[in-house]
Structures are given as structure tokens and as C-alpha cells.
Kinemage of the C-alpha trace (Angstrom):
@kinemage 1
@onewidth
@group {chain A} dominant
@subgroup {mainchain}
@vectorlist {calphas} color= white
{ca met a 1} P -191.492 -27.260 186.038
{ca lys a 2} L -188.661 -29.793 186.326
{ca lys a 3} L -186.562 -27.869 183.794
{ca cys a 4} L -187.076 -24.608 185.736
{ca leu a 5} L -185.981 -26.216 189.004
{ca leu a 6} L -182.896 -27.664 187.367
{ca phe a 7} L -182.016 -24.271 185.856
{ca leu a 8} L -182.308 -22.546 189.240
{ca cys a 9} L -180.139 -25.216 190.846
{ca leu a 10} L -177.470 -24.677 188.200
{ca leu a 11} L -177.445 -20.949 189.007
{ca val a 12} L -177.195 -21.115 192.785
{ca cys a 13} L -175.562 -24.452 193.611
{ca phe a 14} L -171.985 -25.538 194.040
{ca ser a 15} L -170.464 -26.882 190.825
{ca leu a 16} L -167.517 -29.269 190.417
{ca asn a 17} L -164.644 -29.193 187.971
{ca ala a 18} L -164.377 -32.043 185.452
{ca thr a 19} L -162.853 -34.656 187.733
{ca thr a 20} L -162.980 -38.346 188.585
{ca tyr a 21} L -164.306 -38.919 192.107
{ca ile a 22} L -163.957 -42.367 193.699
{ca tyr a 23} L -165.664 -43.185 197.005
{ca asn a 24} L -163.842 -45.858 199.023
{ca gly a 25} L -165.363 -47.186 202.233
{ca thr a 26} L -168.715 -47.085 203.998
{ca gly a 27} L -170.461 -43.922 205.064
{ca asn a 28} L -172.144 -40.728 203.956
{ca trp a 29} L -171.354 -38.663 200.880
{ca thr a 30} L -170.269 -35.877 203.256
{ca asp a 31} L -167.576 -38.096 204.852
{ca val a 32} L -164.808 -36.278 202.999
{ca gly a 33} L -162.108 -38.760 204.044
{ca asn a 34} L -163.647 -41.480 201.877
{ca trp a 35} L -163.126 -39.546 198.630
{ca asn a 36} L -159.958 -39.897 196.570
{ca thr a 37} L -159.750 -36.192 195.736
{ca tyr a 38} L -159.432 -32.924 197.569
{ca pro a 39} L -161.551 -30.894 197.780
{ca ala a 40} L -164.236 -33.539 198.204
{ca pro a 41} L -167.418 -33.145 196.118
{ca thr a 42} L -169.581 -31.786 198.939
{ca gly a 43} L -171.933 -28.891 199.538
{ca gly a 44} L -175.629 -28.314 200.118
{ca phe a 45} L -176.247 -29.188 196.483
{ca val a 46} L -173.689 -30.965 194.295
{ca thr a 47} L -173.607 -30.500 190.520
{ca leu a 48} L -171.682 -33.090 188.521
{ca asn a 49} L -170.875 -31.556 185.142
{ca ser a 50} L -170.484 -33.235 181.778
{ca gly a 51} L -167.112 -34.987 181.901
{ca asp a 52} L -167.252 -35.628 185.651
{ca leu a 53} L -167.134 -39.249 186.797
{ca val a 54} L -168.244 -40.641 190.162
{ca gln a 55} L -167.467 -44.265 191.015
{ca val a 56} L -168.564 -46.412 193.948
{ca pro a 57} L -166.256 -49.479 193.706
{ca phe a 58} L -167.029 -53.056 194.702
{ca gly a 59} L -167.101 -53.314 198.503
{ca ser a 60} L -167.971 -49.645 199.079
{ca asp a 61} L -171.315 -48.516 200.497
{ca leu a 62} L -172.292 -44.874 199.949
{ca asn a 63} L -175.206 -43.009 201.521
{ca ile a 64} L -176.062 -40.000 199.332
{ca asn a 65} L -177.189 -37.634 202.095
{ca leu a 66} L -177.496 -34.458 200.011
{ca asp a 67} L -179.048 -33.215 196.759
{ca ile a 68} L -177.371 -33.975 193.422
{ca leu a 69} L -177.706 -32.929 189.808
{ca asn a 70} L -175.728 -35.373 187.692
{ca ala a 71} L -174.887 -34.296 184.159
{ca gly a 72} L -171.820 -36.539 184.027
{ca ile a 73} L -171.299 -40.261 184.591
{ca phe a 74} L -172.236 -41.981 187.861
{ca glu a 75} L -171.169 -45.636 188.276
{ca ile a 76} L -172.187 -47.926 191.148
{ca tyr a 77} L -170.295 -51.220 191.392
{ca gly a 78} L -170.774 -51.639 195.145
{ca ser a 79} L -173.878 -50.245 196.846
{ca ala a 80} L -175.390 -46.823 197.301
{ca thr a 81} L -178.483 -45.384 198.968
{ca asn a 82} L -180.127 -42.121 197.913
{ca ser a 83} L -181.428 -40.097 200.856
{ca gly a 84} L -181.719 -36.761 199.050
{ca asn a 85} L -183.028 -35.383 195.766
{ca phe a 86} L -181.174 -36.949 192.824
{ca asn a 87} L -181.773 -35.521 189.345
{ca asn a 88} L -179.981 -37.342 186.539
{ca thr a 89} L -179.468 -35.663 183.164
{ca gly a 90} L -176.293 -37.609 182.396
{ca thr a 91} L -175.635 -41.358 182.517
{ca phe a 92} L -176.326 -43.392 185.647
{ca phe a 93} L -174.906 -46.941 185.790
{ca val a 94} L -175.999 -49.492 188.415
{ca phe a 95} L -173.914 -52.673 188.339
{ca gly a 96} L -174.307 -53.341 192.071
{ca thr a 97} L -177.166 -52.204 194.348
{ca phe a 98} L -178.887 -48.818 194.470
{ca ser a 99} L -181.567 -48.136 197.099
{ca gln a 100} L -183.906 -45.223 196.569
{ca asn a 101} L -185.223 -43.761 199.845
{ca ala a 102} L -186.062 -40.227 198.647
{ca asn a 103} L -186.549 -38.714 195.174
{ca tyr a 104} L -184.832 -39.849 191.973
{ca thr a 105} L -185.742 -38.469 188.541
{ca asn a 106} L -184.122 -39.609 185.300
{ca leu a 107} L -183.984 -37.106 182.445
{ca gly a 108} L -180.883 -38.723 180.955
{ca ser a 109} L -179.951 -42.405 180.750
{ca val a 110} L -180.172 -45.143 183.359
{ca lys a 111} L -178.105 -48.166 182.306
{ca ala a 112} L -178.454 -50.777 184.996
{ca gly a 113} L -177.867 -54.500 185.318
{ca gly a 114} L -177.926 -54.764 189.094
{ca ile a 115} L -180.552 -54.049 191.746
{ca tyr a 116} L -182.531 -50.807 191.951
{ca gly a 117} L -184.539 -50.617 195.163
{ca gly a 118} L -187.401 -48.116 195.118
{ca asn a 119} L -189.522 -46.303 192.555
{ca leu a 120} L -187.887 -45.085 189.338
{ca glu a 121} L -189.289 -41.973 187.674
{ca asn a 122} L -188.078 -42.258 184.085
{ca asp a 123} L -188.426 -39.237 181.823
{ca gly a 124} L -185.386 -40.240 179.731
{ca met a 125} L -184.024 -43.624 178.666
{ca leu a 126} L -183.936 -46.847 180.687
{ca gln a 127} L -181.644 -49.601 179.403
{ca pro a 128} L -180.820 -52.904 181.143
{ca arg a 129} L -177.032 -53.003 181.022
{ca gly a 130} L -174.734 -55.241 183.036
{ca pro a 131} L -170.939 -55.045 183.348
{ca ala a 132} L -168.839 -56.717 180.656
{ca gly a 133} L -169.635 -60.440 180.398
{ca ala a 134} L -172.761 -60.248 182.592
{ca val a 135} L -176.400 -60.841 181.655
{ca asp a 136} L -178.203 -57.519 181.146
{ca ile a 137} L -181.060 -57.865 183.638
{ca leu a 138} L -182.249 -55.024 185.868
{ca asp a 139} L -184.195 -55.917 189.017
{ca leu a 140} L -186.375 -52.907 189.894
{ca phe a 141} L -187.863 -53.384 193.365
{ca gly a 142} L -190.481 -50.668 193.097
{ca asp a 143} L -192.686 -48.994 190.489
{ca leu a 144} L -191.620 -47.805 187.047
{ca ile a 145} L -193.161 -44.369 186.515
{ca gln a 146} L -192.904 -42.893 182.995
{ca asp a 147} L -194.296 -40.114 180.814
{ca asn a 148} L -194.721 -39.955 177.054
{ca ile a 149} L -191.103 -38.877 176.379
{ca ala a 150} L -189.641 -41.916 178.164
{ca thr a 151} L -187.920 -44.772 176.341
{ca val a 152} L -187.194 -48.345 177.411
{ca leu a 153} L -184.413 -49.827 175.269
{ca ile a 154} L -184.075 -53.622 174.972
{ca glu a 155} L -181.211 -55.319 173.127
{ca ile a 156} L -181.430 -58.764 171.502
{ca lys a 157} L -178.040 -60.327 170.898
{ca gly a 158} L -176.644 -62.923 168.513
{ca asn a 159} L -177.134 -65.792 170.966
{ca gly a 160} L -180.833 -65.030 171.350
{ca gly a 161} L -183.573 -67.577 170.991
{ca ala a 162} L -186.606 -68.958 172.727
{ca gly a 163} L -186.074 -69.102 176.469
{ca asn a 164} L -182.458 -67.907 176.315
{ca ser a 165} L -182.188 -65.153 178.927
{ca ala a 166} L -178.542 -64.557 178.044
{ca gly a 167} L -179.643 -63.556 174.557
{ca his a 168} L -181.517 -60.383 175.466
{ca ser a 169} L -181.741 -57.651 178.052
{ca lys a 170} L -184.668 -57.500 180.462
{ca val a 171} L -186.295 -55.452 183.230
{ca asp a 172} L -187.902 -57.315 186.154
{ca ile a 173} L -190.259 -54.823 187.855
{ca trp a 174} L -191.372 -55.955 191.312
{ca gly a 175} L -194.191 -53.428 191.374
{ca thr a 176} L -196.377 -51.540 188.885
{ca ala a 177} L -195.070 -50.792 185.394
{ca asp a 178} L -196.346 -47.598 183.764
{ca leu a 179} L -195.755 -48.377 180.087
{ca thr a 180} L -196.335 -44.862 178.784
{ca gly a 181} L -193.741 -43.816 176.213
{ca lys a 182} L -191.645 -45.753 173.724
{ca leu a 183} L -190.286 -49.296 173.544
{ca lys a 184} L -187.182 -49.469 171.372
{ca ile a 185} L -185.692 -52.810 170.276
{ca val a 186} L -182.154 -53.008 168.873
{ca leu a 187} L -180.476 -56.082 167.390
{ca asp a 188} L -176.837 -57.074 167.923
{ca asn a 189} L -175.852 -59.695 165.337
{ca tyr a 190} L -179.131 -61.519 165.892
{ca asp a 191} L -180.691 -63.660 163.117
{ca pro a 192} L -184.428 -64.018 163.855
{ca val a 193} L -186.102 -67.418 163.642
{ca val a 194} L -189.853 -68.070 163.755
{ca gly a 195} L -190.769 -69.091 167.299
{ca asp a 196} L -188.047 -67.110 169.077
{ca glu a 197} L -189.607 -65.287 172.003
{ca phe a 198} L -188.257 -62.967 174.658
{ca ser a 199} L -189.647 -62.036 178.050
{ca ile a 200} L -188.455 -58.428 178.039
{ca leu a 201} L -190.460 -57.021 180.975
{ca thr a 202} L -192.025 -58.633 184.025
{ca tyr a 203} L -194.229 -56.810 186.532
{ca phe a 204} L -196.732 -57.287 189.359
{ca ser a 205} L -199.210 -55.092 187.474
{ca lys a 206} L -199.154 -52.636 184.581
{ca ile a 207} L -200.724 -49.376 183.489
{ca gly a 208} L -201.430 -48.982 179.780
{ca thr a 209} L -199.298 -50.088 176.856
{ca phe a 210} L -196.391 -48.443 175.046
{ca ser a 211} L -197.662 -45.635 172.823
{ca thr a 212} L -194.749 -46.108 170.401
{ca leu a 213} L -193.083 -49.356 169.302
{ca glu a 214} L -189.761 -48.905 167.518
{ca leu a 215} L -189.086 -52.408 166.190
{ca pro a 216} L -186.378 -53.299 163.649
{ca asp a 217} L -187.493 -54.591 160.264
{ca ile a 218} L -187.114 -58.403 160.050
{ca ser a 219} L -189.016 -58.944 156.782
{ca pro a 220} L -190.393 -61.321 155.667
{ca leu a 221} L -190.929 -62.250 159.319
{ca ser a 222} L -192.781 -60.075 161.809
{ca trp a 223} L -192.831 -59.190 165.498
{ca ser a 224} L -195.742 -59.768 167.845
{ca val a 225} L -195.933 -57.868 171.135
{ca asn a 226} L -197.979 -59.546 173.857
{ca tyr a 227} L -198.924 -57.813 177.123
{ca leu a 228} L -199.642 -60.635 179.544
{ca ser a 229} L -200.794 -60.408 183.139
{ca gly a 230} L -197.296 -60.640 184.585
{ca glu a 231} L -194.922 -60.069 181.700
{ca met a 232} L -194.425 -58.607 178.251
{ca ile a 233} L -193.387 -61.031 175.510
{ca leu a 234} L -191.739 -60.148 172.206
{ca lys a 235} L -192.016 -62.939 169.652
{ca val a 236} L -190.859 -63.641 166.106
{ca asp a 237} L -193.738 -64.818 163.919
{ca ala a 238} L -194.431 -65.661 160.349
{ca thr a 239} L -196.161 -62.672 158.830
{ca val a 240} L -199.762 -62.449 160.069
{ca pro a 241} L -202.216 -59.544 159.920
{ca tyr a 242} L -202.083 -57.728 163.282
{ca arg a 243} L -203.923 -54.770 164.732
{ca ser a 244} L -204.176 -53.608 168.315
{ca met a 245} L -207.675 -53.907 169.758
{ca asp a 246} L -206.722 -52.796 173.303
{ca leu a 247} L -207.508 -56.292 174.510
{ca glu a 248} L -207.732 -56.482 178.308
{ca ile a 249} L -208.334 -59.382 180.686
{ca lys a 250} L -209.389 -59.691 184.315
{ca glu a 251} L -210.404 -62.472 186.639
{ca glu a 252} L -213.849 -62.591 188.215
{ca asn a 253} L -214.544 -65.492 190.568
{ca gly a 254} L -212.214 -67.783 188.692
{ca lys a 255} L -213.557 -66.787 185.259
{ca ala a 256} L -211.587 -64.989 182.523
{ca val a 257} L -213.339 -61.783 181.387
{ca leu a 258} L -212.079 -60.270 178.106
{ca ser a 259} L -212.878 -56.828 176.695
{ca trp a 260} L -211.638 -54.996 173.586
{ca asn a 261} L -212.296 -52.038 171.292
{ca asp a 262} L -213.223 -51.474 167.641
{ca asp a 263} L -213.291 -47.666 167.594
{ca gln a 264} L -213.179 -47.485 163.783
{ca glu a 265} L -215.918 -50.116 163.376
{ca thr a 266} L -213.702 -52.201 161.097
{ca tyr a 267} L -214.977 -55.699 161.858
{ca gln a 268} L -218.207 -57.609 161.270
{ca ser a 269} L -217.599 -60.120 164.059
{ca phe a 270} L -214.962 -61.328 166.505
{ca asp a 271} L -213.798 -64.865 167.212
{ca ile a 272} L -212.339 -65.438 170.660
{ca glu a 273} L -209.434 -67.898 170.616
{ca thr a 274} L -207.432 -69.595 173.345
{ca leu a 275} L -204.150 -71.471 173.127
{ca asp a 276} L -204.638 -75.214 173.654
{ca asn a 277} L -201.683 -77.597 173.228
{ca asp a 278} L -199.825 -75.064 171.053
{ca his a 279} L -202.854 -74.556 168.801
{ca trp a 280} L -205.289 -71.631 168.783
{ca thr a 281} L -208.850 -72.834 169.335
{ca lys a 282} L -212.055 -70.840 168.860
{ca ile a 283} L -214.158 -70.722 172.043
{ca gly a 284} L -216.759 -68.107 171.113
{ca thr a 285} L -217.984 -65.385 168.732
{ca val a 286} L -219.216 -61.839 169.347
{ca leu a 287} L -221.018 -59.838 166.647
{ca lys a 288} L -220.121 -56.201 165.934
{ca asp a 289} L -223.385 -54.810 167.365
{ca glu a 290} L -222.973 -56.664 170.650
{ca asn a 291} L -221.049 -55.644 173.753
{ca leu a 292} L -217.367 -56.256 172.957
{ca ser a 293} L -216.662 -58.575 175.856
{ca phe a 294} L -216.528 -62.306 176.513
{ca met a 295} L -216.330 -64.533 179.586
{ca asp a 296} L -214.471 -67.853 179.551
{ca gln a 297} L -216.376 -69.884 182.106
{ca asn a 298} L -213.786 -72.659 182.379
{ca pro a 299} L -210.210 -71.379 182.235
{ca lys a 300} L -207.477 -73.880 183.065
{ca val a 301} L -205.908 -73.911 186.525
{ca glu a 302} L -202.628 -72.677 185.051
{ca thr a 303} L -201.698 -70.085 182.437
{ca asn a 304} L -204.382 -69.207 179.878
{ca tyr a 305} L -203.654 -67.290 176.654
{ca tyr a 306} L -206.269 -65.438 174.594
{ca arg a 307} L -206.483 -63.397 171.384
{ca ile a 308} L -209.248 -61.924 169.221
{ca lys a 309} L -209.685 -62.584 165.498
{ca gly a 310} L -211.396 -59.542 164.015
{ca ile a 311} L -213.225 -60.640 160.865
{ca ile a 312} L -213.670 -58.078 158.093
{ca ser a 313} L -214.948 -60.530 155.460
{ca ala a 314} L -214.505 -64.186 154.547
{ca asp a 315} L -211.008 -63.489 153.202
{ca tyr a 316} L -209.782 -60.624 155.405
{ca tyr a 317} L -209.175 -60.526 159.135
{ca asp a 318} L -206.761 -59.242 161.811
{ca tyr a 319} L -205.438 -60.730 165.028
{ca ser a 320} L -205.254 -58.736 168.255
{ca glu a 321} L -202.505 -58.700 170.826
{ca ile a 322} L -202.298 -61.756 173.113
{ca val a 323} L -203.233 -61.519 176.787
{ca glu a 324} L -202.714 -63.954 179.621
{ca met a 325} L -204.447 -64.939 182.836
{ca arg a 326} L -202.722 -67.213 185.316
{ca ile a 327} L -204.609 -69.049 188.066
{ca asn a 328} L -202.231 -69.936 190.873
{ca thr a 329} L -202.511 -71.965 194.021
{ca pro a 330} L -201.271 -69.893 196.953
{ca ser a 331} L -197.821 -70.447 198.398
{ca glu a 332} L -197.313 -71.405 202.029
{ca ile a 333} L -194.158 -70.045 203.624
{ca ser a 334} L -192.833 -70.505 207.155
{ca phe a 335} L -189.940 -68.828 208.978
{ca phe a 336} L -188.321 -70.010 212.201
{ca pro a 337} L -187.070 -69.383 214.838
{ca asn a 338} L -188.432 -65.905 215.396
{ca pro a 339} L -186.934 -64.193 217.438
{ca cys a 340} L -183.562 -65.368 216.120
{ca ile a 341} L -179.945 -65.007 217.240
{ca asp a 342} L -177.978 -66.211 214.214
{ca ile a 343} L -179.551 -68.679 211.713
{ca ile a 344} L -183.118 -68.340 210.433
{ca asn a 345} L -184.732 -71.172 208.431
{ca ile a 346} L -187.147 -70.579 205.553
{ca gln a 347} L -189.428 -73.336 204.267
{ca phe a 348} L -192.127 -73.181 201.625
{ca lys a 349} L -194.494 -75.228 199.492
{ca gly a 350} L -196.930 -74.492 196.710
{ca asn a 351} L -196.146 -72.134 193.864
{ca ile a 352} L -192.553 -71.138 194.666
{ca ile a 353} L -190.499 -71.298 191.477
{ca glu a 354} L -186.925 -70.768 190.402
{ca asn a 355} L -185.895 -67.085 190.235
{ca asp a 356} L -188.400 -65.891 192.819
{ca tyr a 357} L -186.689 -63.488 195.207
{ca leu a 358} L -185.778 -63.238 198.883
{ca leu a 359} L -185.143 -59.735 200.210
{ca leu a 360} L -183.882 -58.785 203.668
{ca arg a 361} L -183.929 -55.212 204.954
{ca asp a 362} L -182.355 -54.138 208.241
{ca val a 363} L -183.757 -51.953 211.011
{ca arg a 364} L -182.881 -48.836 208.947
{ca asn a 365} L -184.764 -50.244 205.932
{ca arg a 366} L -181.535 -50.796 203.984
{ca met a 367} L -181.383 -53.789 201.680
{ca val a 368} L -178.776 -56.153 203.154
{ca leu a 369} L -179.561 -59.303 201.186
{ca ser a 370} L -181.077 -60.126 197.801
{ca lys a 371} L -181.204 -63.780 196.748
{ca lys a 372} L -182.783 -65.542 193.805
{ca ile a 373} L -184.345 -68.854 194.755
{ca thr a 374} L -182.616 -71.745 192.971
{ca val a 375} L -183.740 -75.216 191.921
{ca arg a 376} L -181.617 -76.613 194.757
{ca asp a 377} L -183.402 -74.380 197.293
{ca ile a 378} L -186.756 -75.719 196.073
{ca glu a 379} L -185.606 -79.337 196.155
{ca gln a 380} L -184.172 -79.041 199.681
{ca asn a 381} L -187.142 -76.938 200.834
{ca asn a 382} L -184.977 -75.114 203.334
{ca ile a 383} L -183.013 -71.885 203.023
{ca gln a 384} L -180.794 -70.837 205.893
{ca leu a 385} L -179.831 -67.198 206.355
{ca asp a 386} L -177.109 -66.084 208.758
{ca ile a 387} L -178.219 -62.835 210.428
{ca ser a 388} L -175.666 -62.907 213.235
{ca his a 389} L -173.923 -59.830 211.801
{ca leu a 390} L -177.086 -57.690 211.972
{ca gln a 391} L -177.791 -55.413 214.902
{ca ser a 392} L -180.563 -56.297 217.337
{ca gly a 393} L -184.020 -55.113 216.392
{ca val a 394} L -186.842 -55.748 213.934
{ca his a 395} L -185.800 -56.631 210.377
{ca thr a 396} L -188.013 -57.240 207.326
{ca leu a 397} L -187.879 -60.435 205.254
{ca ser a 398} L -189.857 -60.661 201.996
{ca ile a 399} L -190.453 -63.297 199.355
{ca ile a 400} L -191.443 -61.770 196.030
{ca gln a 401} L -193.133 -63.551 193.142
{ca lys a 402} L -194.830 -62.300 190.018
{ca lys a 403} L -198.226 -62.377 191.647
{ca gln a 404} L -197.405 -62.861 195.325
{ca phe a 405} L -195.628 -60.783 197.924
{ca lys a 406} L -195.210 -62.031 201.485
{ca thr a 407} L -193.421 -60.012 204.173
{ca val a 408} L -192.666 -60.958 207.773
{ca his a 409} L -190.833 -59.175 210.546
{ca ile a 410} L -187.853 -60.944 212.081
{ca val a 411} L -186.702 -60.034 215.574
{ca lys a 412} L -182.901 -60.246 215.916
{ca ser a 413} L -182.060 -60.902 219.565
């Protein structure tokens, strides 16, 4: 259906010559005076052909108030908002901020290392990609929606290593991640070491797991892929027998409830293990003829890790994927004064951590501020935001965490 629509658009819509189009200033796409070329790339439907280049430089703010088919290259260094139907079959770069207020479908490549506000429908390739010298992290403030032809590409670089965010690309999804499709890992002069681990995806919640894993060969070492409750971890291990058992976890009244599958009836029994002081400890056993589930009655009030050891015989066994359950104490956040004329104060206590996010949207629901919370912010327990430049009305302020989302309305006098 999508291909048919695109074909019809190509037949009836206005098409551009292979040209570089640069948008300077603030305004709508149809504000022809802001384009560097004449005629400006306008019409009821704009087709950007292969070879065409559109750039939104630093300091420019473009509202895309028409429908676009991009088969060329589209680069956002400043900010842009999509208010129409945007179909991408080319390459779409986001190095600044892109806000999605209508419909965006990717059939080509999205290479982004900035902020993408809104849902992303990915039927092509998604690759975190920052400008030269920047860390390749994409912040997706919405849901990632994928089908089985989609690919997420993550790069691990030569300065990788445990906990080194500069050593790999990453997607932070502040919504639901649909993990249908393929995960592809590529290495750039990286020498794997046992214990290296990479948080490659974070999410509020997830649907499914990747149907295809395209992982580079690092023999004699091996990769382990762990779908945790708020993030996906890629880790370098010594070679261990691994087999997916579709291990899932949920919380019920403060208890950890695990369930898994053995569709091929491979195993005689299952040992349930949890990570305790960097060592895996057996906490229970389930026989093959029993219901394949287990409840941990006493999980720790912090992060809990679990895996299943599927036992074939005394000498043969497999380990499942690793899952996580985190028990948090709720955050308490206060904002004052409200209504406000110029400076608003934000204070918090509880589970606020470094790299949580503050988002501010104006009366037109445009993102006007995005700030990562720093160690200094936490220590001072006070963040001041100057909103004197905003127009009067009701604005939306949100604090976003992996498992918490708090939004308040600020009245600008």
C-alpha cells in the first residue's frame, strides 16, 4: 500500500531538479524568501530527487507545512517541525532537533544524533549518527514502530569498553520500542575484551525482541544480548552455551514473576539464577513437566538480574537471555512559582539520576528546551529555567526517566 501511494505521488506531484536547498531563518517551508534558491522548493507536494540536498543550518527553525517525498539527502543542524506527511526513501540526518507533529515514515535511512520528538515509523534503517566529533546518541521522544524489514544499526568504536558511552552509538527511546526486525552491529577498530558491555537501547517499555541478530564474529569470545526492563545490553563474554528461551519478567505486588518457553522440549529441568555480588546464584528449580514459571518472593529493592539454566544432562546445558526488574522508590518533584513571569525553580528528591531529561514545550506544543540533568543539578537540588522569552499562556514541563514520566502545566503570565 505504501509503495502504491508513493508511486502515485511521483506521477502527479511537483518534482525538483537536482539542487542544494538551504533554509535560512525561522518560518514555514512555504516562506519562499527563506530559501537560498529560486524557484523555491514549494508546491502542494514536494519531491526531493536522488542528488537533491536540503539543509536546515544551525540557528534556523523550519516548519514543514506541506507533504514531502524525500529520495535525496535531508540534513537538520538547527530545528525543524513536520506538520505534513513526510515519506523518506533517501537519507534523513538529524543533528539538531526534529519534532514530529504529523506523519513520518522511513523507507530509507535515518541517521540521527540529535533529538527526534514524536513517533518514528521505521521500515528502513535507523542509525544513531552524530556530527563529526560528537557522540552518536539519538534521543527519540516517542515510540519506535518497526516491521520485519526494519534494521537498527549500532556501531562500536575503537575506544569502546564497559561503561564508555563515547565508544558506541545508542538510541534512547522515551516511549515504547517495537523491536521487530533486525539488529546489526558493526565494529570500527574495536578489540573486544571479556566484560565489555554496551547499553545500546533504552526504553520505557518494549514489544518483542529482534527477530534477526547480525553480530560480527569475535571468536573465541562471544556476544550475549540481554533484554532488560528498561534497556538492551550487548556484552562480550567468554564462550558459553546460549539459547533463547523467550524469558520474560513482570512485577506482581513487589515480587518478580519469570516465565519462559521450551517449545522443542529440549531440557529436563531449569535452574533459576539471580546475580548476587557479581556471581550467579541458584534460587530455584523447575522440572520440565511443570509450569515454566517462577516467582522470586524477595527481590532486592534495586536492580535484579535473572537467567535460566536449561539442563539437558549432567554435562550439557544452555543459558537463556538475561532479564532485569528494577524496584524504584518514587521521585518527588516540585515546581514554583506557578504562574510564573520569568524564572521557574525545579526541585526534586528520590530517584532522580544523572542524564534524566527535562523537556519544555510551548503553547503550540513545540519543543523549546531539552536538558539532561547533571550531577551538579542533583547536588544543588535546584534547576532554574528562564521562560521570560515565551509568550503568555499554558506551557508543558516534563521530567522523563526510564520508568517515570511527570508532566505539569506552567502558566506564563
